[in-house]
Jmol script that loads the backbone (N, CA, C; Angstrom):
load data "model"
ATOM      1  N   UNK A   1       0.831  -1.207   0.000  1.00  0.00           N
ATOM      2  CA  UNK A   1       0.000   0.000   0.000  1.00  0.00           C
ATOM      3  C   UNK A   1       0.868   1.260   0.000  1.00  0.00           C
ATOM      4  N   UNK A   2       1.820   1.302   0.931  1.00  0.00           N
ATOM      5  CA  UNK A   2       2.676   2.478   1.027  1.00  0.00           C
ATOM      6  C   UNK A   2       3.517   2.626  -0.233  1.00  0.00           C
ATOM      7  N   UNK A   3       4.021   1.512  -0.734  1.00  0.00           N
ATOM      8  CA  UNK A   3       4.856   1.555  -1.933  1.00  0.00           C
ATOM      9  C   UNK A   3       4.074   2.122  -3.125  1.00  0.00           C
ATOM     10  N   UNK A   4       2.821   1.724  -3.266  1.00  0.00           N
ATOM     11  CA  UNK A   4       1.984   2.246  -4.346  1.00  0.00           C
ATOM     12  C   UNK A   4       1.737   3.734  -4.196  1.00  0.00           C
ATOM     13  N   UNK A   5       1.516   4.170  -2.965  1.00  0.00           N
ATOM     14  CA  UNK A   5       1.296   5.590  -2.695  1.00  0.00           C
ATOM     15  C   UNK A   5       2.544   6.397  -3.009  1.00  0.00           C
ATOM     16  N   UNK A   6       3.697   5.892  -2.590  1.00  0.00           N
ATOM     17  CA  UNK A   6       4.961   6.572  -2.853  1.00  0.00           C
ATOM     18  C   UNK A   6       5.211   6.648  -4.354  1.00  0.00           C
ATOM     19  N   UNK A   7       4.967   5.569  -5.048  1.00  0.00           N
ATOM     20  CA  UNK A   7       5.179   5.533  -6.495  1.00  0.00           C
ATOM     21  C   UNK A   7       4.279   6.544  -7.210  1.00  0.00           C
ATOM     22  N   UNK A   8       3.018   6.576  -6.829  1.00  0.00           N
ATOM     23  CA  UNK A   8       2.081   7.519  -7.442  1.00  0.00           C
ATOM     24  C   UNK A   8       2.471   8.959  -7.124  1.00  0.00           C
ATOM     25  N   UNK A   9       2.899   9.190  -5.905  1.00  0.00           N
ATOM     26  CA  UNK A   9       3.308  10.527  -5.496  1.00  0.00           C
ATOM     27  C   UNK A   9       4.557  10.971  -6.252  1.00  0.00           C
ATOM     28  N   UNK A  10       5.498  10.073  -6.436  1.00  0.00           N
ATOM     29  CA  UNK A  10       6.708  10.402  -7.206  1.00  0.00           C
ATOM     30  C   UNK A  10       6.362  10.734  -8.661  1.00  0.00           C
ATOM     31  N   UNK A  11       5.419  10.000  -9.209  1.00  0.00           N
ATOM     32  CA  UNK A  11       4.988  10.276 -10.581  1.00  0.00           C
ATOM     33  C   UNK A  11       4.340  11.653 -10.680  1.00  0.00           C
ATOM     34  N   UNK A  12       3.511  11.977  -9.705  1.00  0.00           N
ATOM     35  CA  UNK A  12       2.859  13.289  -9.674  1.00  0.00           C
ATOM     36  C   UNK A  12       3.896  14.398  -9.536  1.00  0.00           C
ATOM     37  N   UNK A  13       4.881  14.187  -8.681  1.00  0.00           N
ATOM     38  CA  UNK A  13       5.954  15.173  -8.493  1.00  0.00           C
ATOM     39  C   UNK A  13       6.699  15.390  -9.804  1.00  0.00           C
ATOM     40  N   UNK A  14       7.010  14.316 -10.494  1.00  0.00           N
ATOM     41  CA  UNK A  14       7.700  14.435 -11.786  1.00  0.00           C
ATOM     42  C   UNK A  14       6.868  15.222 -12.795  1.00  0.00           C
ATOM     43  N   UNK A  15       5.558  14.978 -12.804  1.00  0.00           N
ATOM     44  CA  UNK A  15       4.669  15.693 -13.726  1.00  0.00           C
ATOM     45  C   UNK A  15       4.612  17.184 -13.381  1.00  0.00           C
ATOM     46  N   UNK A  16       4.502  17.504 -12.094  1.00  0.00           N
ATOM     47  CA  UNK A  16       4.494  18.907 -11.666  1.00  0.00           C
ATOM     48  C   UNK A  16       5.806  19.593 -12.047  1.00  0.00           C
ATOM     49  N   UNK A  17       6.917  18.913 -11.813  1.00  0.00           N
ATOM     50  CA  UNK A  17       8.222  19.497 -12.151  1.00  0.00           C
ATOM     51  C   UNK A  17       8.315  19.798 -13.646  1.00  0.00           C
ATOM     52  N   UNK A  18       7.906  18.846 -14.452  1.00  0.00           N
ATOM     53  CA  UNK A  18       7.973  19.033 -15.897  1.00  0.00           C
ATOM     54  C   UNK A  18       7.070  20.179 -16.342  1.00  0.00           C
ATOM     55  N   UNK A  19       5.861  20.214 -15.822  1.00  0.00           N
ATOM     56  CA  UNK A  19       4.930  21.298 -16.165  1.00  0.00           C
ATOM     57  C   UNK A  19       5.484  22.651 -15.757  1.00  0.00           C
ATOM     58  N   UNK A  20       6.018  22.710 -14.547  1.00  0.00           N
ATOM     59  CA  UNK A  20       6.562  23.962 -14.042  1.00  0.00           C
ATOM     60  C   UNK A  20       7.753  24.416 -14.901  1.00  0.00           C
ATOM     61  N   UNK A  21       8.629  23.487 -15.219  1.00  0.00           N
ATOM     62  CA  UNK A  21       9.799  23.810 -16.026  1.00  0.00           C
ATOM     63  C   UNK A  21       9.398  24.360 -17.393  1.00  0.00           C
ATOM     64  N   UNK A  22       8.469  23.673 -18.056  1.00  0.00           N
ATOM     65  CA  UNK A  22       8.034  24.101 -19.391  1.00  0.00           C
ATOM     66  C   UNK A  22       7.348  25.466 -19.347  1.00  0.00           C
ATOM     67  N   UNK A  23       6.484  25.662 -18.362  1.00  0.00           N
ATOM     68  CA  UNK A  23       5.785  26.936 -18.251  1.00  0.00           C
ATOM     69  C   UNK A  23       6.753  28.066 -17.902  1.00  0.00           C
ATOM     70  N   UNK A  24       7.715  27.783 -17.020  1.00  0.00           N
ATOM     71  CA  UNK A  24       8.698  28.799 -16.636  1.00  0.00           C
ATOM     72  C   UNK A  24       9.562  29.207 -17.825  1.00  0.00           C
ATOM     73  N   UNK A  25       9.871  28.262 -18.699  1.00  0.00           N
ATOM     74  CA  UNK A  25      10.647  28.598 -19.898  1.00  0.00           C
ATOM     75  C   UNK A  25       9.880  29.570 -20.787  1.00  0.00           C
ATOM     76  N   UNK A  26       8.562  29.394 -20.859  1.00  0.00           N
ATOM     77  CA  UNK A  26       7.740  30.233 -21.741  1.00  0.00           C
ATOM     78  C   UNK A  26       7.346  31.555 -21.086  1.00  0.00           C
ATOM     79  N   UNK A  27       6.986  31.499 -19.801  1.00  0.00           N
ATOM     80  CA  UNK A  27       6.384  32.664 -19.146  1.00  0.00           C
ATOM     81  C   UNK A  27       7.289  33.348 -18.120  1.00  0.00           C
ATOM     82  N   UNK A  28       8.362  32.672 -17.709  1.00  0.00           N
ATOM     83  CA  UNK A  28       9.232  33.234 -16.675  1.00  0.00           C
ATOM     84  C   UNK A  28       8.858  32.689 -15.310  1.00  0.00           C
ATOM     85  N   UNK A  29       9.819  32.755 -14.411  1.00  0.00           N
ATOM     86  CA  UNK A  29       9.597  32.123 -13.104  1.00  0.00           C
ATOM     87  C   UNK A  29       8.664  32.909 -12.192  1.00  0.00           C
ATOM     88  N   UNK A  30       8.376  34.154 -12.515  1.00  0.00           N
ATOM     89  CA  UNK A  30       7.492  34.942 -11.656  1.00  0.00           C
ATOM     90  C   UNK A  30       6.039  34.907 -12.104  1.00  0.00           C
ATOM     91  N   UNK A  31       5.746  34.170 -13.152  1.00  0.00           N
ATOM     92  CA  UNK A  31       4.372  34.034 -13.619  1.00  0.00           C
ATOM     93  C   UNK A  31       3.528  33.376 -12.526  1.00  0.00           C
ATOM     94  N   UNK A  32       2.342  33.901 -12.248  1.00  0.00           N
ATOM     95  CA  UNK A  32       1.500  33.343 -11.186  1.00  0.00           C
ATOM     96  C   UNK A  32       1.209  31.843 -11.343  1.00  0.00           C
ATOM     97  N   UNK A  33       1.099  31.378 -12.584  1.00  0.00           N
ATOM     98  CA  UNK A  33       0.838  29.945 -12.796  1.00  0.00           C
ATOM     99  C   UNK A  33       2.059  29.098 -12.421  1.00  0.00           C
ATOM    100  N   UNK A  34       3.246  29.622 -12.696  1.00  0.00           N
ATOM    101  CA  UNK A  34       4.476  28.911 -12.318  1.00  0.00           C
ATOM    102  C   UNK A  34       4.581  28.848 -10.793  1.00  0.00           C
ATOM    103  N   UNK A  35       4.279  29.949 -10.153  1.00  0.00           N
ATOM    104  CA  UNK A  35       4.320  29.999  -8.684  1.00  0.00           C
ATOM    105  C   UNK A  35       3.312  29.030  -8.083  1.00  0.00           C
ATOM    106  N   UNK A  36       2.118  28.968  -8.660  1.00  0.00           N
ATOM    107  CA  UNK A  36       1.096  28.058  -8.153  1.00  0.00           C
ATOM    108  C   UNK A  36       1.547  26.602  -8.283  1.00  0.00           C
ATOM    109  N   UNK A  37       2.098  26.247  -9.425  1.00  0.00           N
ATOM    110  CA  UNK A  37       2.596  24.876  -9.623  1.00  0.00           C
ATOM    111  C   UNK A  37       3.725  24.591  -8.639  1.00  0.00           C
ATOM    112  N   UNK A  38       4.598  25.577  -8.423  1.00  0.00           N
ATOM    113  CA  UNK A  38       5.701  25.421  -7.485  1.00  0.00           C
ATOM    114  C   UNK A  38       5.182  25.143  -6.069  1.00  0.00           C
ATOM    115  N   UNK A  39       4.147  25.843  -5.674  1.00  0.00           N
ATOM    116  CA  UNK A  39       3.557  25.632  -4.351  1.00  0.00           C
ATOM    117  C   UNK A  39       2.915  24.247  -4.248  1.00  0.00           C
ATOM    118  N   UNK A  40       2.243  23.831  -5.301  1.00  0.00           N
ATOM    119  CA  UNK A  40       1.650  22.495  -5.309  1.00  0.00           C
ATOM    120  C   UNK A  40       2.743  21.431  -5.248  1.00  0.00           C
ATOM    121  N   UNK A  41       3.810  21.664  -5.987  1.00  0.00           N
ATOM    122  CA  UNK A  41       4.944  20.751  -5.987  1.00  0.00           C
ATOM    123  C   UNK A  41       5.554  20.646  -4.587  1.00  0.00           C
ATOM    124  N   UNK A  42       5.707  21.784  -3.923  1.00  0.00           N
ATOM    125  CA  UNK A  42       6.220  21.788  -2.553  1.00  0.00           C
ATOM    126  C   UNK A  42       5.357  20.919  -1.642  1.00  0.00           C
ATOM    127  N   UNK A  43       4.056  21.040  -1.777  1.00  0.00           N
ATOM    128  CA  UNK A  43       3.141  20.247  -0.957  1.00  0.00           C
ATOM    129  C   UNK A  43       3.292  18.756  -1.202  1.00  0.00           C
ATOM    130  N   UNK A  44       3.448  18.375  -2.453  1.00  0.00           N
ATOM    131  CA  UNK A  44       3.622  16.951  -2.794  1.00  0.00           C
ATOM    132  C   UNK A  44       4.948  16.417  -2.254  1.00  0.00           C
ATOM    133  N   UNK A  45       5.992  17.232  -2.354  1.00  0.00           N
ATOM    134  CA  UNK A  45       7.299  16.810  -1.840  1.00  0.00           C
ATOM    135  C   UNK A  45       7.243  16.636  -0.321  1.00  0.00           C
ATOM    136  N   UNK A  46       6.575  17.543   0.366  1.00  0.00           N
ATOM    137  CA  UNK A  46       6.430  17.435   1.822  1.00  0.00           C
ATOM    138  C   UNK A  46       5.666  16.168   2.180  1.00  0.00           C
ATOM    139  N   UNK A  47       4.603  15.865   1.441  1.00  0.00           N
ATOM    140  CA  UNK A  47       3.858  14.624   1.692  1.00  0.00           C
ATOM    141  C   UNK A  47       4.761  13.410   1.542  1.00  0.00           C
ATOM    142  N   UNK A  48       5.544  13.388   0.481  1.00  0.00           N
ATOM    143  CA  UNK A  48       6.453  12.266   0.236  1.00  0.00           C
ATOM    144  C   UNK A  48       7.471  12.142   1.368  1.00  0.00           C
ATOM    145  N   UNK A  49       8.023  13.267   1.799  1.00  0.00           N
ATOM    146  CA  UNK A  49       8.991  13.243   2.892  1.00  0.00           C
ATOM    147  C   UNK A  49       8.366  12.701   4.179  1.00  0.00           C
ATOM    148  N   UNK A  50       7.130  13.088   4.452  1.00  0.00           N
ATOM    149  CA  UNK A  50       6.442  12.589   5.653  1.00  0.00           C
ATOM    150  C   UNK A  50       6.215  11.079   5.577  1.00  0.00           C
ATOM    151  N   UNK A  51       5.823  10.600   4.418  1.00  0.00           N
ATOM    152  CA  UNK A  51       5.602   9.156   4.255  1.00  0.00           C
ATOM    153  C   UNK A  51       6.912   8.404   4.477  1.00  0.00           C
ATOM    154  N   UNK A  52       7.979   8.900   3.884  1.00  0.00           N
ATOM    155  CA  UNK A  52       9.281   8.247   4.033  1.00  0.00           C
ATOM    156  C   UNK A  52       9.729   8.284   5.490  1.00  0.00           C
ATOM    157  N   UNK A  53       9.572   9.429   6.137  1.00  0.00           N
ATOM    158  CA  UNK A  53       9.976   9.565   7.534  1.00  0.00           C
ATOM    159  C   UNK A  53       9.201   8.597   8.424  1.00  0.00           C
ATOM    160  N   UNK A  54       7.884   8.553   8.239  1.00  0.00           N
ATOM    161  CA  UNK A  54       7.062   7.670   9.071  1.00  0.00           C
ATOM    162  C   UNK A  54       7.358   6.197   8.792  1.00  0.00           C
ATOM    163  N   UNK A  55       7.638   5.869   7.559  1.00  0.00           N
ATOM    164  CA  UNK A  55       7.990   4.492   7.216  1.00  0.00           C
ATOM    165  C   UNK A  55       9.301   4.086   7.877  1.00  0.00           C
ATOM    166  N   UNK A  56      10.267   4.995   7.863  1.00  0.00           N
ATOM    167  CA  UNK A  56      11.554   4.708   8.498  1.00  0.00           C
ATOM    168  C   UNK A  56      11.397   4.600  10.013  1.00  0.00           C
ATOM    169  N   UNK A  57      10.571   5.458  10.595  1.00  0.00           N
ATOM    170  CA  UNK A  57      10.337   5.414  12.036  1.00  0.00           C
ATOM    171  C   UNK A  57       9.668   4.108  12.424  1.00  0.00           C
ATOM    172  N   UNK A  58       8.707   3.684  11.640  1.00  0.00           N
ATOM    173  CA  UNK A  58       8.008   2.430  11.910  1.00  0.00           C
ATOM    174  C   UNK A  58       8.962   1.250  11.784  1.00  0.00           C
ATOM    175  N   UNK A  59       9.807   1.283  10.776  1.00  0.00           N
ATOM    176  CA  UNK A  59      10.778   0.218  10.579  1.00  0.00           C
ATOM    177  C   UNK A  59      11.754   0.142  11.756  1.00  0.00           C
ATOM    178  N   UNK A  60      12.201   1.279  12.213  1.00  0.00           N
ATOM    179  CA  UNK A  60      13.113   1.330  13.364  1.00  0.00           C
ATOM    180  C   UNK A  60      12.419   0.814  14.617  1.00  0.00           C
ATOM    181  N   UNK A  61      11.171   1.206  14.816  1.00  0.00           N
ATOM    182  CA  UNK A  61      10.426   0.757  15.990  1.00  0.00           C
ATOM    183  C   UNK A  61      10.236  -0.756  15.965  1.00  0.00           C
ATOM    184  N   UNK A  62       9.936  -1.309  14.799  1.00  0.00           N
ATOM    185  CA  UNK A  62       9.775  -2.758  14.687  1.00  0.00           C
ATOM    186  C   UNK A  62      11.081  -3.473  15.008  1.00  0.00           C
ATOM    187  N   UNK A  63      12.182  -2.938  14.493  1.00  0.00           N
ATOM    188  CA  UNK A  63      13.486  -3.544  14.742  1.00  0.00           C
ATOM    189  C   UNK A  63      13.803  -3.530  16.235  1.00  0.00           C
ATOM    190  N   UNK A  64      13.564  -2.403  16.884  1.00  0.00           N
ATOM    191  CA  UNK A  64      13.816  -2.307  18.318  1.00  0.00           C
ATOM    192  C   UNK A  64      12.935  -3.266  19.100  1.00  0.00           C
ATOM    193  N   UNK A  65      11.672  -3.367  18.710  1.00  0.00           N
ATOM    194  CA  UNK A  65      10.734  -4.252  19.399  1.00  0.00           C
ATOM    195  C   UNK A  65      11.185  -5.702  19.289  1.00  0.00           C
ATOM    196  N   UNK A  66      11.518  -6.117  18.094  1.00  0.00           N
ATOM    197  CA  UNK A  66      11.908  -7.516  17.890  1.00  0.00           C
ATOM    198  C   UNK A  66      13.264  -7.827  18.531  1.00  0.00           C
ATOM    199  N   UNK A  67      14.162  -6.839  18.594  1.00  0.00           N
ATOM    200  CA  UNK A  67      15.431  -7.044  19.267  1.00  0.00           C
ATOM    201  C   UNK A  67      15.237  -7.239  20.764  1.00  0.00           C
ATOM    202  N   UNK A  68      14.263  -6.535  21.337  1.00  0.00           N
ATOM    203  CA  UNK A  68      13.980  -6.664  22.762  1.00  0.00           C
ATOM    204  C   UNK A  68      13.341  -8.022  23.087  1.00  0.00           C
ATOM    205  N   UNK A  69      12.661  -8.614  22.115  1.00  0.00           N
ATOM    206  CA  UNK A  69      11.976  -9.872  22.329  1.00  0.00           C
ATOM    207  C   UNK A  69      12.951 -11.054  22.382  1.00  0.00           C
ATOM    208  N   UNK A  70      14.127 -10.877  21.805  1.00  0.00           N
ATOM    209  CA  UNK A  70      15.118 -11.981  21.763  1.00  0.00           C
ATOM    210  C   UNK A  70      15.762 -12.206  23.092  1.00  0.00           C
TER     211      UNK A  70
END
end "model"
wireframe off; spacefill off
backbone 0.3
color backbone group
């Protein structure tokens, strides 16, 4: 489940980056549409970072739990 979510999120991030890059080339980086895409991209990246962080925390917690059980 998490892997599918991460994969979909990475694909969305790539699409936002490409759209932003192409629009910025045509309209400039201060164009309101470029800024809006940039903000949306930031939100997606933050979501991805949170998922990765929580996954790593959960993995560490499981490792600690199972080590204590031995």
